[in-house]
N, C-alpha and C positions, 0 to 999 in steps of 0.2 A: 245355740242348738244342734251346733255340729258336733260338737263333743259334752253331751248330756251330763253336768252335774248336779241335776236339780234336788236328788235325796241321795241318801249315804249309799246307796246300792254303788254311786259312781261308775256307771257302764262305760261312759266314755262315748258313746258309739253314734254318731252322725245319723240323726235322726229322719234325715229325708232321704238316705236310703237304706237303712238298719234299723232292727230294731230291737230295745235294749229288754230288763228284765220284767221292766211295768207292759212293755208290748204293745205302747200308744206309738205312733207317728207325730209327724206334727201338726196334721187333723185335729181337731178340736171336734171330740166326740161323746153326746150327749143321748142318754138311756130316756131319762126322764124330767117332766119339772113341773109341780103341783103342790097342791096347799096338805103339806104333811101335818095332820093332827095328832102324832105318835110319838114325837119329839120329847125333852123334857116341858112338865106344864109351863116354865116360863118362856120356853124356846115356841113352842106350838100357842101356849097363849088363847085366844078369842078364838082371830079367825086361820089359824094354822101357819106352818114355816114355810116358806116359799122355797122349795127344796128342789134345788137341780143335781142330778145324778151323772156325776162324771165316769165316763166308759174306762173299765181297766184300772190297775191298782200297781203301790210302787210295794207294799207290801206282802199280799195276796197269800192271809192265813191260810191255811187247809180247810176250815172248819167254815170258811168266810158266807154267812147269808145270802150275797147278792153275789152268789158266784157267777151268775149271769152275765155279770157286767164287769167284774173283777177280774175274773181267767177268761171269760168266752168274749164273742167280738159284739155284743147288742150293744144297739144305739145307731146315734146318726150324727153326720158329720157335717157341722156349721160353721158359720164362720163368727169370726169376734165380732160383728156386729148386730148377728142375729141374738148369739147369748146376750148382748146388753137390752136388747130387745125386749129376750125372755124376763130377764132384771124389770125390767118396768112395767110389761103386764101382768108379772106378780104381783107388782105393786099397785095395780089398778084393780088388782082380785080382794087386795084389802090382807093382803100376807101380812104377818105381823114384823117376819123379815124376810133376807133372802139367806139361805141356807147351802152352804158348797161341800156338798157332797165328797170327799176324796180330793180334792184341788190338785194335789201335789205336782204331776207328773203334768198339769198346763196352767201350771203358774205364770207364764210368761203371759199367756192369753187372755188369762183373769182377769189381771191387772189392767191390761188395756179395756176388756169390756167392761170393769168396774168404773173407771175414772170416762169412760167414755157415755155408760147409763147415768152418773152422777153430775155428767154437763149436762144432761137432757132431764132431769128432776130426779131421778132416784134418790130419796130420802130415809129410808127405813134400815134398820140395823144390817149388819151382813157378817155373818157368820161362817166361820170356817170349821168347817166339822172334817178332822185330819183324825190318822192311825197314830199320830205324831212320833211317825219315822222318817225325819226333815233336818234337811239341813238349815243351821241357824239363821246362816244367810240369807234363806229363801224367806224363813218369815220374818226375820228384817226388813225386807223387800217391800212385804206387804205392812208396814208401819203409816198410819190415817187409814188407812183403805178400810182396815177391819174392827169390827165394834166389839166383836164375842168370837173368843176362840172356843171349839169344842172338841179339844185332843182325847184319844183314849190317851190311858195308859196299859197296857196288855200284859206285860210280864215282868218282873224283876227278874227271875235267875235266867241268866242268858241260857244255859239249859232249854229251858222249855222255851225259850223262842225261836233257839235253831231248832226243834224238833216239829214246833206249829207253823213257823214263818219263815224260818231258813233265815232268820236275822241274827247273827250272834252278839251283835252290838246296840241291839234294841236295845233297851234300858238307859246306855252311856247317851244318845241319841236322842229318843221320845224324852228323857227328864230335862236335857238344855234347851229342846225345842221349846218344850211344854216354861222352862225359867224365862225364857224370852217372851213369849207371848205373855204372861203375868208382867214383864215389865210394862211392856206396851201399855195394856188397859186397866192393871189394876183391879183394887178391889169389885167384885159384882156390886152392879147399881142398877134398881127395880124401880120402872114406874109404881104407879101407885093401883096400878090392875094387876099387880104381881109378874108384870112383863118384864124380861132382862134386855135392859139397855146397852150394857157394858160389860163387860168381866172374864172372869174364865169359869168352864165347870169341865172336871176332867170327870172322862166317862170308864170303868173298871167293867168288863165282861166276866161274872165268877162263871171259870169253867170247872167241868166234873172232875173231881178227884187235883184239883189243884189250889184248894183254899187255902195251905200257908203260904202260897205266892200270894196270894190275893190279900192276905193279913199285911205280908211283908211291905206291897204295895200301899194299899190305905195308912197305913204307918207313916211311910215316907211323906207321903204327899199332906199328912196331918203335922207333922212333925215341920214339913219346912213351911206351910202358907198356912196353918191351923186353919182358921174361918174367913179369909181371904177369897177362896174360893170355894165353888160347891163341889162336892163330889156325888157321881150318879155310881150306884152299886145296880149292877145290872145282873136280871136271874134271868135275861129273855132267852138262853141259848136252846139253840133248835136244831138237833140234826136234819141236814140235807137232804146228806150222800154218806154211805158207807166211808168209811175212814179206816185208815191201819193202824189205828187204837184204838183199842175197846171203848176206853173210858169218856173219846167224844163220839160213841153211838148211841149217847144215850141221855138224858134229858137231868137236868140238875135236881137233884136232891132237894127235898125243903129243907133237912136237918143242914145240908152243905150250904146253903144261901142264908139262912138263919143265921149259920155259927159266926159267917164272916160280916152280918147285919152286927149283932150282941157285940163283937170286937169292935167293930167302927164306934158303936154306940158306948162302949166301957170305954174307950180311949179320951169321949169329950167331944165328939164329932158330933156337931146340931145341922151345921150346915151339909143337907145330903138329899139327895131323892133316891127311893128305893121305889122296886116293882114288887107286883104282889104276882101269883101262881096263874095269873089269865094273860101275863106276858110272855107265856112259853107257848107260842104257836107260830105254823108257819103263816098263820094269814095274815100277821102285819110284814112278811116281808114283800115289799113293793111289785106290781106288774110291770115288767118295763119294756113297755109298750111305744116308747117314743113318743108318749103325752103333751101335748105342748112345744113338741120339738120341731 
């Protein structure tokens, strides 16, 4: 960690003395840990997903709905031992899984916490919930520890990735990371109650005025994986602050979202999740209040 290379930013900073692009130091920081009821149905399932929100982010999309933790410093510094206890406490609350939200920049600490928790009785599936802007080597290092991968695939066009996330090589790294995720866990496996036990769900958030890029992403995923993964086509984009791109200062139109969903259906996609218009609300954004941390 004296030359941090965990993500494609390759800052190579000494995180003991300097902050890189993600702004995370060596201190493990968490902003909330609770039973989340609003993930995909197979993730939240009956009791809720035991979701742990980590502070900071290596991608930092300008429209991020979790701005308070991805850009700002909300959260509480904890130890690896405390993180492992949080996992076990969520299991005791009947969480259907442990859901690691934006874990990349704390990968080393999280691996230690998972191993420690498993040694102390953690048995429920573990979800790696990521922007997919990952180095393949980091994903490989989680093999055998992660049951479910829940990556985004945000952009196909590099110009859009640069505009909104300052990541000119996003599609290159994200698609290779997703491929490694699929190689590890394979086709989706559910229990008799519809709970996902193993597999990959790729999320795509449809952005206002970016419909053609969304279609390219969906076609890429279906051409490559067919029905072996699920695709979550999200309509929940919610503007939370004024941005310099006017299209991002409005909600997604019904006609835009429906066009993407109809395109996916016409391609032959059936293993997918879609959202209704009630998902477009700031009320679904968690209150990052250090709950259970």
